[in-house]
MMTF fields as JSON, N, C-alpha, C and O atoms, coordinates in Angstrom:
{
  "mmtfVersion": "1.0.0",
  "mmtfProducer": "UNKNOWN",
  "numBonds": 339,
  "numAtoms": 340,
  "numGroups": 85,
  "numChains": 1,
  "numModels": 1,
  "chainsPerModel": [1],
  "groupsPerChain": [85],
  "chainIdList": ["A"],
  "bondAtomList": [4, 2, 8, 6, 12, 10, 16, 14, 20, 18, 24, 22, 28, 26, 32, 30, 36, 34, 40, 38, 44, 42, 48, 46, 52, 50, 56, 54, 60, 58, 64, 62, 68, 66, 72, 70, 76, 74, 80, 78, 84, 82, 88, 86, 92, 90, 96, 94, 100, 98, 104, 102, 108, 106, 112, 110, 116, 114, 120, 118, 124, 122, 128, 126, 132, 130, 136, 134, 140, 138, 144, 142, 148, 146, 152, 150, 156, 154, 160, 158, 164, 162, 168, 166, 172, 170, 176, 174, 180, 178, 184, 182, 188, 186, 192, 190, 196, 194, 200, 198, 204, 202, 208, 206, 212, 210, 216, 214, 220, 218, 224, 222, 228, 226, 232, 230, 236, 234, 240, 238, 244, 242, 248, 246, 252, 250, 256, 254, 260, 258, 264, 262, 268, 266, 272, 270, 276, 274, 280, 278, 284, 282, 288, 286, 292, 290, 296, 294, 300, 298, 304, 302, 308, 306, 312, 310, 316, 314, 320, 318, 324, 322, 328, 326, 332, 330, 336, 334],
  "bondOrderList": [1, 1, 1, 1, 1, 1, 1, 1, 1, 1, 1, 1, 1, 1, 1, 1, 1, 1, 1, 1, 1, 1, 1, 1, 1, 1, 1, 1, 1, 1, 1, 1, 1, 1, 1, 1, 1, 1, 1, 1, 1, 1, 1, 1, 1, 1, 1, 1, 1, 1, 1, 1, 1, 1, 1, 1, 1, 1, 1, 1, 1, 1, 1, 1, 1, 1, 1, 1, 1, 1, 1, 1, 1, 1, 1, 1, 1, 1, 1, 1, 1, 1, 1, 1],
  "groupList": [{"groupName": "MET", "atomNameList": ["N", "CA", "C", "O"], "elementList": ["N", "C", "C", "O"], "formalChargeList": [0, 0, 0, 0], "bondAtomList": [1, 0, 2, 1, 3, 2], "bondOrderList": [1, 1, 2], "singleLetterCode": "M", "chemCompType": "L-PEPTIDE LINKING"}, {"groupName": "ILE", "atomNameList": ["N", "CA", "C", "O"], "elementList": ["N", "C", "C", "O"], "formalChargeList": [0, 0, 0, 0], "bondAtomList": [1, 0, 2, 1, 3, 2], "bondOrderList": [1, 1, 2], "singleLetterCode": "I", "chemCompType": "L-PEPTIDE LINKING"}, {"groupName": "ARG", "atomNameList": ["N", "CA", "C", "O"], "elementList": ["N", "C", "C", "O"], "formalChargeList": [0, 0, 0, 0], "bondAtomList": [1, 0, 2, 1, 3, 2], "bondOrderList": [1, 1, 2], "singleLetterCode": "R", "chemCompType": "L-PEPTIDE LINKING"}, {"groupName": "PHE", "atomNameList": ["N", "CA", "C", "O"], "elementList": ["N", "C", "C", "O"], "formalChargeList": [0, 0, 0, 0], "bondAtomList": [1, 0, 2, 1, 3, 2], "bondOrderList": [1, 1, 2], "singleLetterCode": "F", "chemCompType": "L-PEPTIDE LINKING"}, {"groupName": "THR", "atomNameList": ["N", "CA", "C", "O"], "elementList": ["N", "C", "C", "O"], "formalChargeList": [0, 0, 0, 0], "bondAtomList": [1, 0, 2, 1, 3, 2], "bondOrderList": [1, 1, 2], "singleLetterCode": "T", "chemCompType": "L-PEPTIDE LINKING"}, {"groupName": "SER", "atomNameList": ["N", "CA", "C", "O"], "elementList": ["N", "C", "C", "O"], "formalChargeList": [0, 0, 0, 0], "bondAtomList": [1, 0, 2, 1, 3, 2], "bondOrderList": [1, 1, 2], "singleLetterCode": "S", "chemCompType": "L-PEPTIDE LINKING"}, {"groupName": "ASN", "atomNameList": ["N", "CA", "C", "O"], "elementList": ["N", "C", "C", "O"], "formalChargeList": [0, 0, 0, 0], "bondAtomList": [1, 0, 2, 1, 3, 2], "bondOrderList": [1, 1, 2], "singleLetterCode": "N", "chemCompType": "L-PEPTIDE LINKING"}, {"groupName": "LYS", "atomNameList": ["N", "CA", "C", "O"], "elementList": ["N", "C", "C", "O"], "formalChargeList": [0, 0, 0, 0], "bondAtomList": [1, 0, 2, 1, 3, 2], "bondOrderList": [1, 1, 2], "singleLetterCode": "K", "chemCompType": "L-PEPTIDE LINKING"}, {"groupName": "GLU", "atomNameList": ["N", "CA", "C", "O"], "elementList": ["N", "C", "C", "O"], "formalChargeList": [0, 0, 0, 0], "bondAtomList": [1, 0, 2, 1, 3, 2], "bondOrderList": [1, 1, 2], "singleLetterCode": "E", "chemCompType": "L-PEPTIDE LINKING"}, {"groupName": "VAL", "atomNameList": ["N", "CA", "C", "O"], "elementList": ["N", "C", "C", "O"], "formalChargeList": [0, 0, 0, 0], "bondAtomList": [1, 0, 2, 1, 3, 2], "bondOrderList": [1, 1, 2], "singleLetterCode": "V", "chemCompType": "L-PEPTIDE LINKING"}, {"groupName": "LEU", "atomNameList": ["N", "CA", "C", "O"], "elementList": ["N", "C", "C", "O"], "formalChargeList": [0, 0, 0, 0], "bondAtomList": [1, 0, 2, 1, 3, 2], "bondOrderList": [1, 1, 2], "singleLetterCode": "L", "chemCompType": "L-PEPTIDE LINKING"}, {"groupName": "ALA", "atomNameList": ["N", "CA", "C", "O"], "elementList": ["N", "C", "C", "O"], "formalChargeList": [0, 0, 0, 0], "bondAtomList": [1, 0, 2, 1, 3, 2], "bondOrderList": [1, 1, 2], "singleLetterCode": "A", "chemCompType": "L-PEPTIDE LINKING"}, {"groupName": "GLY", "atomNameList": ["N", "CA", "C", "O"], "elementList": ["N", "C", "C", "O"], "formalChargeList": [0, 0, 0, 0], "bondAtomList": [1, 0, 2, 1, 3, 2], "bondOrderList": [1, 1, 2], "singleLetterCode": "G", "chemCompType": "PEPTIDE LINKING"}, {"groupName": "GLN", "atomNameList": ["N", "CA", "C", "O"], "elementList": ["N", "C", "C", "O"], "formalChargeList": [0, 0, 0, 0], "bondAtomList": [1, 0, 2, 1, 3, 2], "bondOrderList": [1, 1, 2], "singleLetterCode": "Q", "chemCompType": "L-PEPTIDE LINKING"}, {"groupName": "ASP", "atomNameList": ["N", "CA", "C", "O"], "elementList": ["N", "C", "C", "O"], "formalChargeList": [0, 0, 0, 0], "bondAtomList": [1, 0, 2, 1, 3, 2], "bondOrderList": [1, 1, 2], "singleLetterCode": "D", "chemCompType": "L-PEPTIDE LINKING"}, {"groupName": "TYR", "atomNameList": ["N", "CA", "C", "O"], "elementList": ["N", "C", "C", "O"], "formalChargeList": [0, 0, 0, 0], "bondAtomList": [1, 0, 2, 1, 3, 2], "bondOrderList": [1, 1, 2], "singleLetterCode": "Y", "chemCompType": "L-PEPTIDE LINKING"}, {"groupName": "HIS", "atomNameList": ["N", "CA", "C", "O"], "elementList": ["N", "C", "C", "O"], "formalChargeList": [0, 0, 0, 0], "bondAtomList": [1, 0, 2, 1, 3, 2], "bondOrderList": [1, 1, 2], "singleLetterCode": "H", "chemCompType": "L-PEPTIDE LINKING"}],
  "groupTypeList": [0, 1, 2, 3, 4, 5, 6, 0, 7, 8, 9, 10, 3, 1, 6, 4, 8, 1, 10, 2, 11, 12, 11, 2, 9, 10, 2, 11, 1, 7, 6, 7, 4, 2, 13, 7, 1, 10, 7, 8, 1, 5, 11, 7, 12, 7, 1, 6, 9, 4, 14, 10, 15, 7, 12, 10, 16, 10, 8, 13, 5, 9, 9, 5, 5, 16, 10, 7, 1, 10, 2, 14, 5, 2, 3, 9, 1, 4, 7, 2, 11, 12, 7, 8, 1],
  "groupIdList": [1, 2, 3, 4, 5, 6, 7, 8, 9, 10, 11, 12, 13, 14, 15, 16, 17, 18, 19, 20, 21, 22, 23, 24, 25, 26, 27, 28, 29, 30, 31, 32, 33, 34, 35, 36, 37, 38, 39, 40, 41, 42, 43, 44, 45, 46, 47, 48, 49, 50, 51, 52, 53, 54, 55, 56, 57, 58, 59, 60, 61, 62, 63, 64, 65, 66, 67, 68, 69, 70, 71, 72, 73, 74, 75, 76, 77, 78, 79, 80, 81, 82, 83, 84, 85],
  "secStructList": [7, 3, 3, 3, 3, 7, 6, 6, 7, 7, 3, 3, 3, 3, 7, 2, 2, 2, 2, 2, 2, 2, 2, 2, 2, 2, 2, 2, 2, 2, 1, 2, 2, 2, 2, 2, 2, 2, 2, 2, 2, 2, 2, 2, 1, 1, 7, 7, 2, 2, 2, 2, 2, 2, 2, 2, 6, 7, 7, 2, 2, 2, 2, 2, 2, 2, 2, 2, 2, 2, 2, 2, 6, 6, 1, 7, 7, 7, 7, 7, 5, 6, 6, 5, 7],
  "xCoordList": [86.322, 87.379, 86.802, 85.687, 87.553, 87.195, 88.19, 89.395, 87.685, 88.551, 88.552, 87.498, 89.734, 89.902, 90.59, 91.499, 90.171, 90.846, 91.191, 90.559, 92.182, 92.553, 92.596, 92.477, 92.764, 92.81, 94.087, 94.224, 95.019, 96.264, 96.142, 97.149, 94.94, 94.65, 95.331, 95.621, 95.575, 96.14, 94.978, 94.089, 94.988, 93.921, 94.501, 95.509, 93.854, 94.268, 93.154, 91.978, 93.516, 92.546, 92.848, 94.006, 91.814, 91.95, 91.24, 90.053, 91.959, 91.378, 90.653, 91.288, 89.333, 88.558, 88.633, 88.477, 88.87, 89.017, 90.251, 90.205, 91.346, 92.583, 92.401, 92.892, 91.719, 91.455, 90.625, 90.919, 89.599, 88.765, 89.556, 89.397, 90.405, 91.231, 92.178, 92.366, 92.763, 93.643, 92.898, 93.425, 91.68, 90.863, 90.531, 90.535, 90.239, 89.97, 91.185, 91.057, 92.356, 93.595, 93.794, 94.097, 93.626, 93.823, 92.803, 93.15, 91.545, 90.527, 90.861, 90.621, 91.413, 91.738, 92.844, 92.783, 93.837, 94.985, 94.905, 95.752, 93.917, 93.853, 93.25, 93.4, 92.576, 91.924, 92.941, 93.744, 92.911, 93.885, 93.788, 94.806, 92.568, 92.409, 92.993, 93.667, 92.743, 93.311, 94.823, 95.506, 95.361, 96.812, 97.372, 98.421, 96.673, 97.109, 97.048, 97.941, 95.984, 95.849, 96.998, 97.603, 97.295, 98.383, 99.732, 100.559, 99.956, 101.212, 101.326, 102.394, 100.22, 100.223, 100.484, 101.264, 99.838, 100.06, 101.502, 102.137, 102.009, 103.382, 104.377, 105.363, 104.118, 105.031, 105.001, 106.032, 103.814, 103.672, 103.788, 104.004, 103.649, 103.595, 102.19, 101.253, 102.03, 100.705, 100.1, 100.776, 98.818, 98.113, 96.651, 96.091, 96.024, 94.6, 93.773, 94.275, 92.516, 91.644, 91.494, 91.454, 91.409, 91.258, 92.443, 92.27, 93.644, 94.841, 94.914, 95.385, 94.446, 94.481, 93.559, 93.983, 92.306, 91.391, 91.706, 91.509, 92.194, 92.59, 93.819, 93.894, 94.779, 95.992, 95.743, 96.444, 94.748, 94.421, 93.347, 93.006, 92.804, 91.745, 90.537, 90.012, 90.103, 88.938, 87.939, 88.292, 86.709, 85.698, 86.006, 86.553, 85.65, 85.89, 85.182, 85.745, 83.961, 83.198, 83.854, 83.801, 84.467, 85.157, 86.36, 86.561, 87.154, 88.338, 87.924, 88.549, 86.884, 86.418, 85.958, 86.236, 85.262, 84.816, 85.999, 85.998, 86.999, 88.184, 88.988, 89.549, 89.044, 89.76, 89.095, 89.777, 87.772, 87.078, 87.518, 87.772, 87.606, 88.052, 89.486, 89.811, 90.337, 91.73, 91.841, 92.701, 90.982, 90.962, 90.493, 91.091, 89.417, 88.866, 89.863, 89.856, 90.717, 91.729, 93.053, 94.057, 93.031, 94.155, 95.396, 96.524, 95.167, 96.273, 96.561, 97.71, 95.531, 95.722, 95.051, 94.1, 95.571, 95.006, 94.658, 95.488, 93.443, 93.043, 93.039, 92.849, 93.256, 93.264, 92.467, 92.739, 91.509, 90.685, 91.237, 91.543, 91.356, 91.755, 90.702, 90.815, 89.68, 88.559, 87.763, 87.265, 87.638, 86.923, 87.851, 87.396, 89.149, 90.142, 90.434, 90.604, 90.487, 90.811, 92.103, 92.573],
  "yCoordList": [52.009, 51.282, 50.026, 50.031, 48.995, 47.752, 47.545, 47.717, 47.178, 46.988, 45.521, 44.895, 44.983, 43.609, 43.616, 44.413, 42.752, 42.621, 41.164, 40.262, 40.96, 39.592, 39.501, 40.508, 38.301, 38.123, 38.699, 38.733, 39.148, 39.736, 41.257, 41.943, 41.788, 43.216, 44.022, 45.207, 43.382, 44.055, 44.454, 43.647, 45.671, 46.163, 46.442, 47.135, 45.899, 46.119, 46.856, 46.535, 47.827, 48.559, 48.354, 48.362, 48.174, 48.082, 49.287, 49.5, 50.059, 51.214, 50.711, 50.36, 50.678, 50.112, 50.958, 50.427, 52.257, 53.095, 52.69, 52.575, 52.476, 52.045, 50.646, 50.361, 49.797, 48.437, 48.47, 47.739, 49.307, 49.428, 50.011, 49.575, 50.992, 51.586, 50.54, 50.474, 49.741, 48.665, 47.648, 47.159, 47.324, 46.373, 46.939, 46.204, 48.259, 48.9, 48.803, 48.531, 49.026, 48.955, 47.543, 47.36, 46.556, 45.172, 44.76, 44.071, 45.181, 44.872, 45.542, 44.981, 46.743, 47.483, 46.808, 46.773, 46.281, 45.741, 44.245, 43.714, 43.556, 42.113, 41.773, 40.651, 42.729, 42.499, 42.549, 43.48, 41.565, 41.466, 42.643, 43.146, 43.075, 44.208, 45.476, 46.239, 45.708, 46.889, 46.798, 47.819, 45.596, 45.429, 45.807, 46.444, 45.415, 45.782, 47.291, 47.885, 47.905, 49.359, 50.052, 50.982, 49.605, 50.213, 50.027, 50.939, 48.855, 48.614, 49.539, 50.085, 49.713, 50.583, 52.037, 52.729, 52.492, 53.861, 54.026, 55.043, 53.035, 53.089, 53.141, 53.876, 52.37, 52.331, 53.631, 54.087, 54.222, 55.413, 56.719, 57.774, 56.661, 57.908, 58.465, 57.877, 59.583, 60.145, 59.497, 59.311, 59.154, 58.555, 58.932, 58.958, 59.227, 59.549, 58.263, 57.208, 58.376, 57.195, 56.533, 55.306, 57.34, 56.773, 55.889, 54.76, 56.408, 55.612, 54.374, 53.32, 54.51, 53.397, 52.267, 51.112, 52.584, 51.493, 50.909, 49.715, 51.743, 51.203, 50.316, 49.262, 50.734, 49.949, 48.62, 47.639, 48.592, 47.359, 46.54, 45.449, 47.065, 46.385, 46.091, 44.977, 47.119, 47.009, 48.103, 49.087, 47.926, 48.956, 50.149, 49.99, 51.341, 52.551, 52.495, 52.914, 51.986, 51.928, 50.999, 51.253, 49.932, 48.99, 49.67, 49.584, 50.346, 51.036, 52.145, 52.318, 52.891, 53.965, 53.428, 54.036, 52.301, 51.693, 51.283, 51.498, 50.696, 50.276, 51.485, 51.463, 52.534, 53.743, 54.403, 54.969, 54.333, 54.894, 54.184, 54.826, 52.873, 52.098, 52.471, 52.629, 52.61, 52.986, 54.416, 54.698, 55.314, 56.681, 56.678, 57.33, 55.939, 55.896, 55.337, 55.725, 54.427, 53.855, 54.619, 54.214, 55.735, 56.661, 56.085, 56.482, 55.146, 54.626, 55.517, 55.631, 56.151, 57.05, 58.387, 58.48, 59.399, 60.739, 61.139, 61.028, 61.602, 62.014, 63.523, 64.242, 63.977, 65.403, 65.605, 64.959, 66.48, 66.74, 67.954, 68.985, 67.808, 68.915, 69.002, 68.319, 69.832, 69.89, 68.613, 68.268, 67.898, 66.621, 65.446, 64.313, 65.717, 64.661, 64.452, 65.404, 63.176, 62.823, 62.033, 61.628],
  "zCoordList": [294.532, 295.213, 295.855, 296.378, 295.808, 296.476, 297.602, 297.418, 298.758, 299.928, 300.312, 300.427, 300.507, 300.958, 302.317, 302.549, 303.196, 304.493, 304.715, 304.165, 305.514, 305.872, 307.383, 308.082, 307.875, 309.326, 309.933, 311.156, 309.104, 309.598, 309.689, 309.869, 309.569, 309.643, 308.536, 308.705, 307.435, 306.278, 305.374, 305.104, 304.921, 304.061, 302.679, 302.545, 301.664, 300.279, 299.554, 299.724, 298.757, 297.966, 296.49, 296.072, 295.723, 294.271, 293.679, 293.923, 292.913, 292.247, 291.003, 290.008, 291.06, 289.965, 288.694, 287.594, 288.827, 287.636, 286.842, 285.618, 287.547, 286.879, 286.294, 285.202, 286.997, 286.515, 285.231, 284.285, 285.195, 283.993, 282.828, 281.688, 283.109, 282.057, 281.475, 280.26, 282.328, 281.866, 281.031, 280.031, 281.428, 280.666, 279.284, 278.296, 279.211, 277.911, 276.994, 275.8, 277.566, 276.781, 276.243, 275.064, 277.099, 276.669, 275.607, 274.649, 275.775, 274.764, 273.443, 272.374, 273.522, 272.298, 271.503, 270.274, 272.169, 271.431, 271.152, 270.434, 271.698, 271.451, 270.089, 269.604, 269.479, 268.197, 267.052, 266.979, 266.17, 265.067, 264.093, 263.616, 263.803, 262.885, 263.49, 262.797, 264.77, 265.411, 265.486, 265.398, 265.646, 265.627, 264.257, 264.168, 263.192, 261.836, 261.637, 261.032, 262.152, 262.036, 262.767, 262.234, 263.97, 264.737, 264.041, 264.038, 263.455, 262.723, 261.524, 261.248, 260.814, 259.64, 260.032, 259.378, 261.086, 261.556, 262.02, 261.743, 262.719, 263.212, 262.052, 262.108, 261.017, 259.869, 259.068, 258.573, 258.945, 258.104, 258.878, 258.282, 260.182, 260.95, 260.857, 261.396, 260.184, 259.948, 258.718, 257.706, 258.81, 257.675, 257.783, 258.879, 256.639, 256.707, 256.615, 256.229, 256.973, 257.048, 255.682, 255.587, 254.625, 253.277, 252.916, 252.457, 253.126, 252.83, 253.713, 253.285, 254.937, 255.88, 255.44, 255.382, 255.131, 254.775, 253.407, 253.183, 252.487, 251.183, 251.313, 250.681, 252.127, 252.323, 253.021, 252.773, 253.887, 254.611, 253.919, 254.375, 252.805, 252.045, 252.918, 252.929, 253.654, 254.52, 254.159, 253.51, 254.579, 254.388, 255.29, 256.381, 254.821, 255.593, 256.939, 257.951, 256.963, 258.215, 259.235, 260.438, 258.753, 259.642, 260.283, 261.494, 259.461, 259.977, 260.943, 261.989, 260.606, 261.487, 262.836, 263.87, 262.836, 264.1, 264.964, 266.176, 264.339, 265.082, 265.565, 266.66, 264.748, 265.161, 266.366, 267.221, 266.435, 267.6, 268.872, 269.892, 268.812, 269.977, 270.338, 271.514, 269.335, 269.582, 270.115, 270.948, 269.644, 270.188, 271.633, 272.489, 271.905, 273.266, 274.273, 275.441, 273.821, 274.713, 274.629, 275.214, 273.888, 273.763, 273.078, 273.369, 272.167, 271.371, 270.181, 269.754, 269.641, 268.506, 268.796, 269.573, 268.153, 268.227, 266.807, 265.904, 266.608, 265.261, 265.158, 266.139, 263.935, 263.657, 262.371, 261.359, 262.411, 261.236, 260.489, 261.088, 259.177, 258.305, 257.209, 256.191, 257.4, 256.474, 256.577, 257.649, 255.452, 255.451, 255.737, 255.895, 255.803, 255.987, 257.468, 258.23, 257.854, 259.246, 259.254, 260.317]
}
């Protein structure tokens, strides 16, 4: 927490955890590739990683890296079924 005071005896607190979480969200959605991934998932509903990277014409490793960021910021939830994610 960060505490600010003014000469009017008003105290303001900033919750740095919430601020960091908000920054993670903004970083996650500002990237054009991640925006394309989110649009594709939104349009298809459930989609596996193979269909996603083939549909976007990207390398699997690129899509996986972006999906990790989207998972960490809680934009997507992954489910593993055997070798399929």
